[in-house]
N, C-alpha and C positions, 0 to 999 in steps of 0.2 A: 555328636548328635548332627544329623544332616541339615545342610542349609534349607530353609523351607521353600526359597525361590528355585532351587534346583529340583527339588520335589514336585512343585507346581508345574514348573516348565517340562518336566518328564511327562507329567499327565497330559499337558497341552500338547505334546508332540504326537499323541494317539488321538487327538480330538477329531480331526477331519477324516479318520477311518471310521466310517458308519458301522462296520461289522466288529469293531474291537469292544471288548467287554472289560471293564475295570472290575479287577478283584482285589481284595485285602486293602481297601482305601480306609477303613475304620482305624486302623492302626496309626495312620498319618496324624490323628487328632491326640496322639501321645507325645507329639513332638512339642516340646516347650518353646522352641524358637518359633512355630507356626504361631502359637498363641501370643508370643512377644511381638510379632509382625502385625497380628490382628489388633493387638492393644495399640501399637503405634499407629495404625490406620485410624483408630476410633478416638484418640486422644483429644483431638481438637474440637469435637463435635458438642456444642452446648447442651444437647439433648441428654448425654450422659451424666449430667448433673441433675436429673430429674430422677427420683426414686421411683422403682417399681413397687410391687406388692410386699417384698421384703423390706422396704424403707432404706435399701443401699443404693449408693451411686458408685461412679468411677472413682471418687474421692477415697483415699485409703487402700488403693491397691498395692500388695505386696508379691513377692515371688512365692511365699507361701500360700497366698490365697489362689494363685494360678495354679500352682502344685496340687493342691486339694482338689481344684475342680478337674484337672487331669487325671488324677487317682480316681475319681467318681465314674469318669468315662471309661476308664481301663476295667472296672469291675461292673461297668452298665448300672451302677446305683444312680446315676445322674438323672434327674428327672427335671423338665423346665418348670418353673413357676408359672402360674396363671398371670396373665398380662393386666395391668391396672388400666380400666377403659376411661377414657376422657372423650370429650367432643370438641371439635374445632369447627368454627363458622364456614359455610360454603358461600360462593358468589351469589346464589340464588335465595340465600337467607336460611336455607336449611343448615343442618350440623352433620359433619361427619364423623363417625366412630373411630377413634385411634386408640391403639393398645400400646401401652408402655412396659416392655419387659423388664425384667431385672438386669443388673450390669452383667453378671455371669452368664446369663442366657444371650445377651447381645454378643458377649465374647465368643461363646461356642457357635452362634449363628454366623458370625464374621469368619470364624475359621472354617465352617462348613461352606459358606459362600464362595470363599477363594477355590476351595476343592471343586466344587461344582461349576464355577466358573472356568477353571482349567480345563475340566472335562468337556464342557458343552459349547464354549466359546467358538471353536472351530467348526463345530456341527450345526450352528445356528445359520439360517438363511440370511442373504444379503438384504432381504426385505424387512428384517427386523432391525429397529433402531433405539428402541427404548431400553434403558438401564444397561447399556453394554458399553465396553470401553471403546474409545475413540468415536462414539457415536451420540446423537443427540437429537432434539427436536429439528434443529437447523440442518442436519445431514438428512433427516427424513423429507423435509421440505425442499431442500436442493436436489434430493434424489427424484421428487416428484416432477420438479420444473425440467429436469434433463430427459427423463425417461417417458413422461405422459404427454408428449407432443402429439397433437391431433386427436386426442380422445374425443368421443362424442358425448359419452354419458359418464357420469360419476356415481357411484355405490358409496354412500357415507355408511361405515359401520359402527354399530353401538351395541356392545354385549351387556345385557342386563345384569347389573350387580356383580360384575366379574369376579373381583377378589373375594367376594363373600360367597360364591357359588361354585367355585372350583371344588369338584368331586374328588376326595381324598383317595379313594380306591383306584380311580382312574389315573390320577398323580403318580401314585406309587407303581403302578402297571407301567406307565410311561418312563419312570426312572429306571425300573427293572430292565428295560430293554438295553441298557447300557451299562448299568452297574450290578455287578453280581457278587454283592457283599450285603448280606442280610443285617449284620449289625449296623451298618451305615444307614440302612433304609429303616431300621427300628427307631434310629436317633430322629430321622425325618418324621416318623409317624408320632413320636414324642412331642414334636414342636407342633404339629398340625392339630393334636388332641389337647393341647396344655390348657385351652379354656381360657377365660378372663374373669375378672371381678369388677362388678359395677355396684355401686351403693352398698358395699359390703357383702355381696352376694355372689357366690361362684356360679358361673354359667358354662356349660359344656359348649364345645365346637364340634358340629357335625359335618362342616364343609367349609371351604375358603382357606386362605393361607393367613398365617398370624398378622393381624392388623397392626401396622407400626414395626414389624419384625424384619430385621436385616435381611433375612434369608427370602423373604416374600417375592422381591422383585425376581430374583433369578428363577425361582421356582414358577412363578407366573409365565416367564419367557420359556421355560422348558415345556411347560403345559401347551402354550400357543404355538410352540414350534411345530407341532402335528398339523396346526391349521396353516402355518407357513408353507408347509412341504405339500400340503393337499392343494393350496393355491397354485404352487409351482407346477404341480402336475396338471392341475385344470387348465393353466394357461398354456402349456405345451400342447393339450388336446384341443383347445380352443383356437389357437393361433392358425391362420390360414393365409396361405399367399406369400410370395417373397416381397412384392410392392404393389401399389395400386396401378391399375392400367392407366395409361395416358390418354386423355381426352381427344377424339378425332379432330375437333376444332383446332386445339393447339398443335397436333401433329401437322395439319393443313398449312396452318400459318407458319409454323416453324420450317416446313419444305419450301414455302413461298418465299420466306425471308433468306434461306440459303442460296436459293435460285437467283434472287434479286441482288444478293451481295456479290455473287459470281459476275452477274451482269455488269454490275457497277464496277467491278475492277477490270474488265475487258473493255469498257467503254472509254473512247478517246476524246470525244467531245465534251468540252468543259460545261457548257450548258446542259447538256443531256445527263452528264454525270451529276450536276448538282441537283437536277430534278430527281434522279434516282436516289440520290443521298437523301433528300427530304421525305421522299417515299419510305425509304430504308428505316428512317428514323421513326416515323408514324407507326410502322409495322411493329418496330421494336417495342414502343410504348405500348401497343396493344397486346403484345406477347407479355410483357410484364404484369399488365393488368388482369391477365386471363389465368385461370387456375390451370396447371399443367396436368393433374391427374383426376381422376374421377373419384369424388368424395363417396359417391353411392356404389362402389364397386363392391358386389356381392362375393366376390372371390378373395377379398382382403379383409381381414379382422385381427385385432390384437386385444389382449387383456394385461393391464398393468397392475401391480398390488404394492401397496407400502402399509406397514404396520408400526405404531409407536405404542408400546404398552398394550391396554385393550381398546385403542382406537386405531381403526384401519380404513384406508380409502382404496377403492377400486376403480380403475379407469378402463372403459371399455370403447373400442373402435368397432363399432358394430349397431345393430338396431335396439330399440327399447325394448322389444319383446326378448330379445337375447339377454339384455341387462336384467330383465325381471326373472328370467330363468336362472341366471348366475345367483342372484340374491337368494331365490328359493332353495337353490343346491347348497349354499352357504348355511342358510338356516337349517336345513337337514343335517349337514354334516355337523354343525354346533350341537344340535340336539341329540343325534345318535352317537357320535364318536366322543364328544367332550361334555355331554350333559349340560349344555348351556343354551341360554335362549337370546336371540336377537330383540333389541326393543323394536317393536313394529313402529312406535311413533318416532323413533330417532333415526332408524335405518332407512335412509331415503335414497331415491334414484332421482338424480339431477341432471338437467341437460347441461352441457359443458358451457353453452353460452350464458348459462345462469351461475350462481355462484355455490360453490360447495364448501363447507366449513370443515376445516382440519386444523388441529392444533392451534385454534386461536386466529388462524388466517382465513381469508375468502379466497377461493381458488377458482379460477375460469380460464376458459380457452380463447385466445384472441381470434375474432371472425374476420378481421379485415386484413387485406393484403397491404403491406407497408413497405416502401422502397426507401432503401438507405444507400448511400454512397460509401463505397469500399475505401481502403487506404490509397489507392490509386485514383480515386475519384469518380469511378465508374458507378453507375446505379445498378444495384442488385436488389433482388427480391429479398425482402425479410419475410419468410413464409408465414402464412397465417397457420393457426393451430398451435401457436407458442402458449406455453402454460404462463400464466400470471399469478403471481402471489401478491395479494393486496391486503392492506390495512384499511379496515372500514373506519368510517367517520362514527359509527354507532359504537365500535370497540373504544375509540377514543373518548367518545362522550361517557361511555360506561366507567372507565378509568378514572377520569376527571371528576366524575360524581363520586366514586368510590373514595378518592383522595380528599374530597370537599373543597376543591379548588373551582367550582364553577356554578353559575346559576343562570336561568334562562329568563329572557324578556321577549316580549312580542311587539314587533313594528311592522306595520303594513302587511299584516298577515304573515310573517316570516318570524321564525324563532332566531334570536340574537343570543350568541354565546357570550357570557360576561364573566371575567375572573372574580373570584369570591375571596373574601377574607377567611383566613382560618384563625378564629378567635382562640381556640384551644392551644394555639402555638405562640400567643403574644408573650407567655411568661418565659419563653425559651431564650437563650442568649442568641444574638443576631448571627454570630458565626456557625452556630450550630443550626439555626434555622436554614441558612444557606446550604450547609452540608446535607440537610434532611432533603431539601429541595433537589439537590444535584444527584442523591442517591435514587430518588424516585424518577427523575428525567432519564439518567443513565439506564435504569433498570428497564424502563419501558422501551426505550431507543434499542438497547442491547438486543432485546428480544426480536423486535420487528424491523431490525436493520436490513434484513434481506428482502423485504417487501419491495416490489416494483414501484409503489407510490409512496415511500417512506418519506422523501424529501418534503412533498407537498402536504402529506397527512400529519406527520410528526411536527412540522412547523407550526400547525395549529395547536398542538399540544404544548409545545414549548412556549408559544406566546401566551397562553392561558397560565400555564405554571410560573412564567416569569412575573407576569403583572399580578398574580395572586400573592407572589412573595413580596412585591413591592408594596402592595395594599396592607398586607399583613404587619410589615415593618412600620409602615405609617401609623397604623393604628398602635402599635408597640409604643412608639416613640410620640404619640399625639401630634403628627406631623402630616403634611400634605404629601400625596403621591409625587409631585413635581419636584419637592424639595428633597425627598428621599432619593430619587433618580438622580438629581443634580449633585447631591452630597456624596454619593458613593459611586458614580460612574466617572471613569477617566479612560480616554482614548477608546470609548465605546465599550469598555469592560466594567462590569458591575462587581465590585468587591468590598468586603467587610474586613476592617482590621482586627486583629485578636492577638493575644500572647499565648504562646505554646506553655507547656508545663516547665520549661526552662526559662520562661520570661522573655523569649525573644520575640519581637515584633513580626507577625506574618499577615499575609492577606488570603482571606476565604473567597475564591472567585467563583461566580456563578456559571454555570455551563454555558459556554457559547461557542461550541466547536462545530455547530450545524448538525443536520442529519441526513448526511450523504449516505447513499445506499451501499451496502457491502456485499460482497460475495464470500461465501464461506466454503474453504477446502474441506473435501469429504471427511478427513480425519483431524481437522482442526480444532472442532469444539467437542468436548467429551463429557460424558456423565461420570465417568470414574476412570481410574487408571489400573491396568490390571495387575502387574506385580512390581512395587517399588521397592528401591533399596533403603536399608537403614540411613538415617541420617548420621552425621559424624558423632554426634551424641544422642544416642537413642536412650528411649526410657530404661530399656533392658540394661544397657550399660551403665547408667546413672544408678539404677537400683542395685546392681552387681558390685558397684564400687564399694558400697558398704562404708561410705563417709557422708555424713549428713551435711548439707549444703547450707545450714544455718549456723549451727554450733560447731561443726568440724569434728564432732564425735564418731567413733567407729562402732559398727554393728549393723544388724538387719535395719533396712529402711523402709520406710513407707512412702509412697507417691501421693503429695497432697495436689488436688486438682481445684481451680476456680473457673467459673462460668466464662467470665470475661477478665482480660487483663485490667480494664478500668475498675473493677471491684476489687482490686488488690489494695490493702490498707498500707499505705507508705510509712505509717507510724509504727508499724510491728516489724521485727527483723526479718520474718519471712517474707511479708508483703514488698518490703524495701529491696530484699534480694532478687524476688520475683521481677520487679520492675528493673533492676539492674541487668538482669540477664534477659529480660523482654520475653519471659515464658509464662504461660498459664499453669506450669507444673514446677513442683520443687521437691526432691528427695530429701526426706528428713528422717531423724531417729525417732523411735517409739515415744520418747520422752518430749521432743519438740512437737510431734504429731498432737500428743494429748494437750499441750498448751495451745495449740492452734484450735482445737476442738472446744477447749475451755473459753477462748476468747471469743467464738462464734455464737455460744449460747447467750 
């Protein structure tokens, strides 16, 4: 049986060839090793312990279970089960529908996703950053900062209900451009038409990708890749001129500066030479303060475009009327080619001096000429037009409110931010409370660490979080704020002593590393990794070993999964073994698995 990584990399080798058609790819799904690789990728995700409509989870996976699934794919008797619909809260107070597929469907979807990723990854445009290997929100934002320099207008794009409104027929036609295997396309159709169950009632799906489905993000990217390519062609037609023309005033001043510098060099009289030098310095200052190019040059224009999932941002060097025409053309393309609608309320044209919102950041273009000294100490122009990624105080405020760590008071007509006690946490162990605050602080900072103003803005966030913790601990121990700080602070570091599982004394330190701005390499942060190698002890190897990891008996094995390692019961033989191996999985014989299930009831 061929190594799945070899197969996927073979598919990947043709990805950049836009005219290449993939044939007979459905048979790749008959490869047991591909499903074991998919299983390996999925094993650690807690969501796999949530049952679908069939009541089954990842727990209890066997080689026979996977083999039966492959057999159903071979004879095309496989039919995805409808997803179990649940609702999760959104930031605006509304709820987002989420589908929970059965584990077998997740496994097939993961195998399909890997195949599609191999086929399309090299075909996608560089402007796409969502749900792709070695790309993330940070790479999208960094690309904006590097390429949107000097834009005059932003078009903030919002597609109305994108994931729910993807047209199935259009999607299949897009797939058919590169895939010439109808059996594989029929499988995609099955996923699209699987439907969902809500309140014990089956509902058909007439549009959209499977909610919560593993294959949905890659299908969405394939669908919107048509838009990416349209914007690439649009930009090529829109762009005009090599560079902006130089202002006459700047040219004149530059000519006079060159002439004066030549005269200064030739002058022998020291007093005259000193006067010329002073004049030269003044002219140089004037030159640095003056824009060198004509920003209103009608013969120069540019269009920039970045997309992350269904959010996109367009930057325009041109007029507002041109930006309005671009917006109208985008809306027409979405409607006619992709059968989607732009949200008229959320798709905005924003002047670059104001703030456009994208992926939680406020994006603006600097209007002032700033001068900085280079490494040699000479003053150089730090050109205006530089893109600034900002973290707004409103975002910080909203986050603190959601965490319940802030309250507001009025003083002299001003709103004052005050740290708030989180009474719900007073029953928590002190060290675990510090760990929770650390997780919240680091999570917020890690996302906004590339913001230009992160140091100042996140400092306010860190202050409120820190004193909220102090106040909560003071309430827990019925003490004062000052006593708590004095008791647990040493060398300006706040820490709580605790004992680990082995009884060793340790310190839980509150985050104190500051909020320095970070730069992110283009491929440094990623959403997922394309093709990974098996670990030294893969799940497949452990299942095929046929030796129970609890009793040592020989025979067919069942893989037992738990949601978290903390949930392992150390008083049971299997729980003790899982803690010893530091794994959330254990391969056991059927007899031991029956004992585990009996103990769980």
